[in-house]
N, C-alpha and C positions, 0 to 999 in steps of 0.2 A: 893241820896247822897245832904246832903242842901247845897247853895251855902256859908256859911261861913265855913262847912267844906271841902268843895273842895278848895276853899281860903287858908285857912289855908296847906293844904298839896302843892298848887300851890306853895305856898309862904318858903313851908319847903323843898320842893324839890330844890326850886333853889336856897336856902341857903345851901344845903344838893351839890349842883352842887360845889357853889363858895367853899365851905371848904374844897371837897374834890381836886378841882382844887389846892386851897391854899395851901394844904397837900402834893399833888404831885411837883408843883414847887418849894415849899422850897425845899423838899428832891434833887429836880436835883440839884437847884444851891447849898444845901450843900454837897452835894456829888461831885460837879464839884468843890468846893473849896479846899475839903477835899482832892481831888485826885490831885488837882493841887498843893497845899501844899505839898503834898508825894512825887509827880515827883521832885521838889524843893528839897527838903530834900533829894532823891534821888542823884540828880544832882550837890551838895554841896559835899554830901561822895566822890562821883566820882570824883569832881575836887579836895579836899585834898586829896584825895588817889594818884591823878597825881604826886599832889606836893609832896607827901611823896617819893614814889616811884623815880622821879628825882631826888629828894636829895641824894637817896639812890644808886642810880645811878651815881650821879655824885662825892661822896664819895668814890664808891668803884672803879671807874676810879684813881681817885686820891692816893690810895691803893696801885693799880696794877702799877701804875707808882710808888712807895715809894717803890714795892717790886721788880721793876726792876731794880732801883739803889742800893736795899740792893744785888740782887743777883748779878752784877756787884763787887759792892766791897766784898763780904764771894767769890768768885770765885777767886780775889787776893788774899786776905789772905789765902785761904785756898788749894792755888795753892801749896803751899809747903807741905802740909799736904799729898799731892795725893803720894803716892807708900812709902810715910813715916811712921812715928808714926802714927797712929792710934787711938787716943784716946781721951776718953770723955774730957776731961779735955782741951785738945786744939779746939776743935768743940767750945765747950761752949765758952771761949775765943773768936772766930774770931765771934759768934753769938751775943756775948756782942756787941764786937767792930761794927758790922754792924748793931744791930738792929733787925737782925731776930730772929723770936720766937723759930725756931728748925730748927737745918742745920746737916746733914745727909750724909754719904759717902755709897752708893750703889755699890753693886758687882754683875754683872750676875749669874745668877745659872739657873739652868732647870726651866724653865716655866716664869722667870721676873728676879727681882732683889729685893735680900733680902739685911736689913740694917746690915752690918759691923762696923760700928761706930756712934753714933748719941751724940749730947748736949741733949736728952734724952735717958739716962740709958735700961728707961724699952723700947725703943723700938730696942734696938741690937735682931738681929738674927729673925726678924719679915719678911714678905714678905712686900716690900713698893708698889712694880710695877710690874703690868703684862705685858706680850709683847702686847696687847691689848689696853693698857693706853698709848703709845707711838706712835709717829706719824709712817705712815707705810714705811718712808723711815729710820726713825731710825730701821728697825725692823732685819737686820744684822748687827747691831750695830751704835755707834754714826759715823755722817759723817767725812770724814779725814779733810776734809776745810768746809769753810763757817762760817753759822749759829751753834753756838755750845752753845746755851741755848734757851728754848723753856719758855713762861710765858702760865701756865694751868686755864680754869676757874675755879670759883668758886665751890668746889665739900664738901661732908661732910666730916669729920674726927673725928667719936667717935661723942663726944658732941658738938665740936668747931664748927664751922663754918670757916674755912680759906678763904679769899679771892685771892690768888694767890699758885702757888707752881710752882717753876722755876727748871728747870733741868742745871748741865754743865756736859760735857762730854771731857776729854782728848784723842785724838787722841793715845797717845802713852802710855798709862793705861786703862786698861777695867773697870775702877770707872765710876759712874756718881754720881756726886755731887748733893743733891737736899736740897730745900729750902724752907719754909712753913710761911706765915704770914698771924696770923689772925686777924680776923674783931672786933672791939672790939664796933661797933655800933649797932642798931638792924636792922635785914632782914626785906624785905617787909612780910614775913609771919607774924613777929610778928607784925610790925604795922598793919597790918587787924586783928589780934584776940584783939589786943587794942582795934580797933575801935569796934568791935565786942561787946567790953565788954562796953566800955561807951554808946553803943548805942545799945540797945537791940534787937529795931525793925529792925538792918539790921542782915537779916538771913546770905547772902553769900557776899563776895567781892572775885571776880579773876582777874587776869589781864595776860592777854594771849600776847604773843609775834608773831609779824606778820610777821616779818623777810622780808619785803618790798616783799611776795609773796602774790597772790590772794586765798584767800581760808582757810579756818581754820577746823582743826581739833584736836582731844584730845590732842595728842602732843606739843600742843603750848600753851600750860598752863606753863607759868613760876610761879606764885606765886597765895596764894588762894583755894579754893575749885571750884569745878562744877557741885555740885549736884541739881542747880536748873536751869541751861543755858545749858546738853551738850546733851538737846534734839535736834529734828531736824530744830523744829522752831527756837529754839535759837542759831543753828549752823547760821539757814540762815538770822538771825536779824544781828549777828556778822558779817558776809559778808558785808552786808549792811552796818555797821557802818563804818567797815574798810574803807570804800566809802568815809568817812570823814565827815559822820553827824549821830548824836545820832539816837537810837532807842529806843524805848518802847514801854512796853503793862503789861497788865493786866491777870494772869494767875490763874490755880486752878492748883496746883504740888502738889500732895500725900493730897487732902482733905486742903490743904490751899493756900487762898486766898494772892495773892503777887503781886509783881510790879516789873519786870523785865529790865533792864536799859543795854544799853551797847554805853560807852562812847569813842570815839578816840581822841589820843593826838599820840604827835613826839618826841619824845626826843632829845637830842641836837644833837648827832651821827649820826639821820636821821632813828634812828632806830623806826619802829610799832608797835605800842601798843594798843590794847583795853582792857578797864576796865569794866567788868560784875559786877551788883550789884544789888542784891536781897532784896527788903524791906517790910517783912509782913505788912499788911492791915487789917488784925484782930482789930486793934484797931479805925482803919475807920469804917469797919460795923460795930463794936461796936458804936461809936459818931453815926454813920449815923442812926441805930436802935432804938436808946434811943431819939432821936431828933423825929424819927416818932412815937412813940411811946406816947411821949408828944401832938406831934400836933394833935394825932386821941384825945387825952381825951380832951383837949382843946375845938377842933371842937365838939366832941359830948357835951360839955356844954353849946357851944353858939349855937346848934343847938335845945336843950331842951329849951333855956332861950327864942329861935325865935320861938317855936311852942306855947308857952304859949303866950306869948306876942302879937303875931300873932291872936289868938284864942279871946282876950278878946278885942283886937280893934278894930279886926272883926265883933265882937259882938255890940261892942256900934256904928260901924257906920252902921251895916244892920238893927239895931231896926226901924227907921223910915221909909223903904223900906215896910215895911207889911204892912202898908194902902195901898200905893202903888200896892203893891201885891195883898191882896184883888180888888180893883180896877178893875187891872189887868184880874181878874177872872170874877168878873162881866161884863167887856166887850165880855171876849171869850163866853160868853151867852147869850150875846146880849141885857145886860141888861144894857143903858146907861145911866139912869136918876140921880143916884145920883153922885156927883164930890167929889174929894179928899180934904180934908181941909189944905189950903196951910199956915203952921206957919214959916217955914225959907225961905229966901234969899241964900242959896250957891246953888251948884250944886244938890243938892235932892230938894229941893224946885223948884227950876227949872225944874227939871224932873216932880216932882208931876204937873205943872202948864201944864208941854206939854202933858203930859197923859190925862189929862184934855180937853185939846183943841184936841188931837188925837180922842177921845171920843166921842166928840161933831163931829168932823168930820167923822167918820165911820159912827155914825146912819146917819148921811148925805146921805153917799155914800151906805149904807146900802139900805136905803128906795129906792134910786135909782136905785140898783141892783136889788131889788125886783122887780121892774117894768120893769126892763130892761128881766129880768127874763121871767117874764111875757107875755110881748111883743116877746120875742124869743120862746116861746112855742107856742105861737096862731101863728106866723109866719112860724113856725117848723109845725105847724097841718095842712096849707095854704097849707104848699110846698108839706109835704106827699100827701094830698088830690088833690092838681093838680097830683101830681107823678102819681098817682094811679089811677085818673080820667078822663087822658088825653085819648084822642082817639088815639091818637099818641104812638110808642111802644118806649119805652126809654131805654136804654141799657148803662149801666157803666160797661166799658172793662177795665183791668188791663192790666199795660205795659207787662207781661208777655202774655198776650192773653186770659186769663181765664176772664169769667164774672162774677163782682162782684156782681151787681144786676140789677132786670130788675122789670118795673112796671105790672101793669095788663093786659093792652092790649098786649101788648107784648105775655105774656103768652098766653091770649085769640086768638091772632092774629095765631100765630105759634104752637097751640098745645100743649105745653109745659109745664107741673107740677112745682109749686115752688121745687119738689124736685131733676128734673131733672137738675138746673140750676148750682148746686154746682158742677158739673161734665163737664159741657160745656165750649168750647172756641170760640173765635168768627171764629175759621177757621170750626168748625161746623155746622156753620150756614149759614155762606156765598157760595153764587156760588164757585168753586173751580177757575174760571177764572172774572167773572166779579163782581171785589170788590176792593174796594179802600185800603184794610189792606197790602199792601203790603210794603217790606223795602224803598222804598225811596219816597214814602207818606208819612207814617209814621215819616221819619227822618224828612223830610218839617216839620210835622206839630209838632215833638219837639220841635224846631229850633222858635216855633213862626209863621211857616206860615201858613196860612188859606187858606184849600179845597173849591172848590167852592162844591157846593150843587151838586147832581147826582143821576142817578138813578140806582139801583142795582138788584140782585137778591137774597133772602134771603130763607134760604130752610126751610119750614115746617116740623113737626117730624113725618108726613105720606110719605114725602120724596118729594113732590112736590115744586117745587120752584113758590114763589110769588115776584110779579116787585114791590119795594118800591121805593122812593124820599129818600133819607141819606142827613142829614147832622151831621158831626161830627166833635169836636173840642174839645180841650185839655183841663183839670181840672188843674189847680196849687195852690199850698199851699200858705200861707203867705209870704211865700220865693219867692216865682215865678217860685219854681220847678214842673215841669211836675209831677203828682203823678197817672194818670188816665184819661180815653178818655172817652167820653160820646156820645153816635149816637140817633139821634134823626130819627128813620123810618118813614114812611106814605105807607100805602098800595097803591099804583097806578094799583093797575091790571086793573083795569076796566077803567081808564084814558086809562092805556097802550092801552087795547083796542079798545078805540075810536080812537086815535093817531095812531092805525095802519089801523082801518078804513078809518082815513082821507088820510094816505101818501097812500094807496092802489084808494081813489079814485083819488088823483093827482097823480099818478101813471097813471090810467088809462085813467086822461086827459091830460097827457104827451104824454101816445099813439097813445090818438087820435091827439094830433096835430103834433105828428112825422110822423100819416097814409101818408102824403100825400108827403113830403120826401123819406120814404122808398117806396113807390109806384111806386116815378120816377126812384130810385135806382134801383129795380127790373125790370122796363120794360125798363131800356138800354138795361141790357144783355139778354132779351128775344128778344128785337129786332136784337140784332147779331144772337143768336140762330137761329130764324126765317128764316134769310134771307139764313146764312150758310145750314140751311134743304131745303129750295128751290134751291138753286145752285147744290146743290147736287141731287136732284129728277129731277130738270131737266136735269144734263148733268148723271144721270143714274150711276154714280162713287163714289164711297169711298174714299175725299180724309182727307190724316191723320191729316195734317195739320190744315184743317179745324177741326179737333175732339178736337185737341188740347186745341185750341182756342175754342170751343164750352164747354169743359172740364173746361176751366179756369170760365171763365161767371158762370157756373153750381156753382162754389165754393164760387164763390164772391157772388151770388143769395143764397146759402145756410149760410154764414156768416153772413149779412144782417138779415135774416128772425130767425138764434140763438140769434142774441144780442137782435132783437124786441120780443123773446119770453122771453128772460128772465128777462126784464122787466116789460113785461105784466101778466107773470106765477105768483100767490101770494107764496112766500116760506119762511119756516119758519128761523127764525134769528138765524145765528149761526156764531158766530165769528174767524175771521181764521185772520193767520197773512200773510198778503199781501203786496206787493210794492206801493205804491200811486204811483208811476210814471207810473206803468203799467194799475192801474184802469181807471187811467184819460186818459189815450192815449187810451184804448179802448171804450171809449165815444167819444173821439174826431172821432175817428175814424166813429164812428158813426153817429156823427153829420156835420161829412165834408160836405155832401151833400147837407143837408137844411143849411149849409155856405153858400155852392156855389151860390144855390137860392138866396140867400137874398147879394150877392157881399161879405161875411163876409169873409176874409181870414185869418187860424190861424196860429201863428207862437211860438212854442215848446221852453224852454229854462230849460231844467232840469237837475238836477247838475247828477255828475256823482257816488257821495255816493251813497251805497242803504239807503231807506227810508221806513223800517219795519213795518206797524202798526197791530194793533189787530181792526179784521174791522169785520162788517157783508158786505161784498162787494157790493150786489146789495142796498142796501141804500145809500151806499157811491155813487154809479153808479146815482142816482135817485137826489143827491145833484146835483151833479156835471152836470146834464143833466138841473135840471130847474135852476142853473145860467147861463152854458153858452145859453140854449134858451133866458133870459131876458136878455143877453150880444148881442145877435144877434136882438132881437126887440128894443133893444137900439139905435140903428142904422139904419134908414129906409135907409136911403144913401150908406148903407156897410161901412165897414171898418174895420179895423187890428184888432184881440183878439190877446193878447197875455198870454201865461200859463207858470206859473213859479214857479219852485217845488226845497225849497231847504232844508236843516238842520240846525235850529236854536237848537247852542250846549245847554246844552248836550243833552236834553232829549225830542224833540219835531221838528217836519218838518211842514212847513209853505209851503203851498199852494195858492198863490195869483192867481185870473184870473181879467184881466185890458180888458177893452172896450175903442171903443174911440165912446163913444152917448154922449148922450145929460147930460147925468149927473141928480144930485136927488138935490132938494131944502135942504138948512141943516135943516130946520125945520122938515122937512117929515121923515129924515133919523131914529129918535127915534121911530120912529111910526111905522117901517117899521117891519113885525114879529106879529105882533099884530092880529089875528084873522078877518077875512074878509077886511081887510084893506089894498087897493090895490091903486097903483097913473098910472095903465092903463084903457082904456075903458071896455075892457073885461076878464080884472083879478076877481081871486076869492079871492086874499088873502092869499091863504092856502099855495101856494108852498112856501115862505121863512119863512113860522112857520115851516111850516114839517120840511124843509131843516133845521134850525135851531134845534129844536130837535132831530133831528137825531145826530147830531155833538155833542150835550149835552149828549147824550146817548153814543159815541163814549169818552168821557170825553175830547172834545174838546173846541174851541170855534170858531163862526165867528163872522167875524168886518166889516161896509160896510165905505168903503171911499170914497167920491163923489165930484165933483165940475161942477157945472151948466156952460156946454157947454165946457168941457175937456175930460169928460167920469167920469166912475166907476171903481172901486177895491173891490173885494172878496176877503177879506182875512181868509182862514182857518188853525188852528192850529191845530196837532193833535198830543197826545204824541205818542211817537214811543215806539215799543214793547221790554218790559224790556231787554229783555235777547238777544234782537235784534240790538243792538244800534252802534257798529262798523264795520267797513268792508266795501267794495265798489264790486260794481258787474257791472259798467258802466252803460251809461244812459237809458235811457228807449227809445224802438225805435218806 
């Protein structure tokens, strides 16, 4: 779809939306205005009806007062007739004198009262009253005293509407004198019919008498009709109107849309009424539909004109863009030489100028990008060459532990094929215990902490383990997030064997140096044994007390020889969980005799918390022997040696061995640990180097602090066993 077609459709769509909104908004406001006018018309009809009803009620009241007066005069005039001559002429005369329409004399018969004389001769002989028409207190006849006449409410009398009908009864005669006065005005029903005649849209008007009672029923309708208002909803709204607030609603009754309204009003004698008005809304619906059709027709014409006009205008506007589009296509295919000819100074001309400038910039950037791509390709080739041809094994490890990629040296060193790598995890390669791929270490690395290089054992495909020096670091993306780990491993099996030989050599040297002290420790118990044996030989008796002392001395000799053999005998490295307090305590017991020979006094200050570490105990003892021997030798005149062990939260144990010797110059401390470097006349320089290597293999570190003339402190920090970092079991003995 072309741009001009798309623009035309978009503009037309916007115009269509606006026109539709216009139709709906106009429809809404017109309907609201028509409904408002309809409601005002209904309210006006209700008010006019209430005025007419009030006038009618006031007129009827006056006529009733007139009827009461006439009745009293008729009673006085007709008194002489009761029991006398009962003829029509006499009653007509009295009626004419009093202004009554009709005057009758009623005589009780079975079931009621019959007309015996009347000013209207046609009425003689007819039943005028039933017993049910009279008050209950008149059921046995007129009262003997008190009120002798009664005014009745309006009721129909043939085709006439009387406003009142009065009775008079004489206690001496069983006759009733009846008087009737007819209304000469229009009744409310007549008025309602006239309103409906002149206002055809008024379907129904009803006048409801509330009689001061809450609630409405069908019997409360006084005038008019209830065809559209007698349903339950209408009764409910009429009750609300009775409370004094007009009610109105639109409804569909009998398929006709109507507006029903209820208006309360109060008559002069505090009689409550509600007027219901029902207005036909058909005309409103017709007017609304006609207006809607007109709006839709005009909107369609406007939309058609908009489509045509928009197409023409866009065609004119987009004509200069063809040259720009051609230039953009040229640039898209990498052809930047030809520029657009700019002939205009408006926005399109400025756009063409900018595209020319952009084309030149793209040409420059493209050239630079090509050069950078070539450089990156060369760099990638060099890195791939280094990755695949280096002698060290390089392993890229995913955060889930899977091996993502390895180099050729790894495959060659550990005997795997490229097909094996996809199913390998780092835990399949490293030693089950001696490795750094544990949760605490990985968590520290993911948080940005660098782990020190260390030695581990990695498994060859044939099952053998090779000793490798490993450096591991995190690989981060451009946002600084760690997405993998890279491990560089170098096979140091040969070097490890050489270092093991050095350790054994240093161990033998240490054993030779300890020989004198051990011999002294053994000679003392032997002297005791010899003395007791000679004593028993001379006495010829066996002394049991002497036997206990001799056995204790033999146990002492056995302990010293066992510790000496552990140091002298080559053993395979096996890491076990040990408490470093007990390991150092055993070494102190072994060297205690040599310390006494050199006037060195040992002081231990161990923590009461457990200090469990994963270690090769024999190697760790060799480190402690080297350090303690150096401390003793640093004090030719004797002195104190302090042994401190404490936990450094949360993951390490600190062993501090402090002497009061001559100290070490600061310029020599950095060189200590180099092969064959020593500050002693008879030293080899291998003791501290071997000790440092042993501590490094335990993932720990050794630090030397010294001041001339004050002494030296050796600080050895070892990681605690991951699953044994809590709890205490008392101080080491």
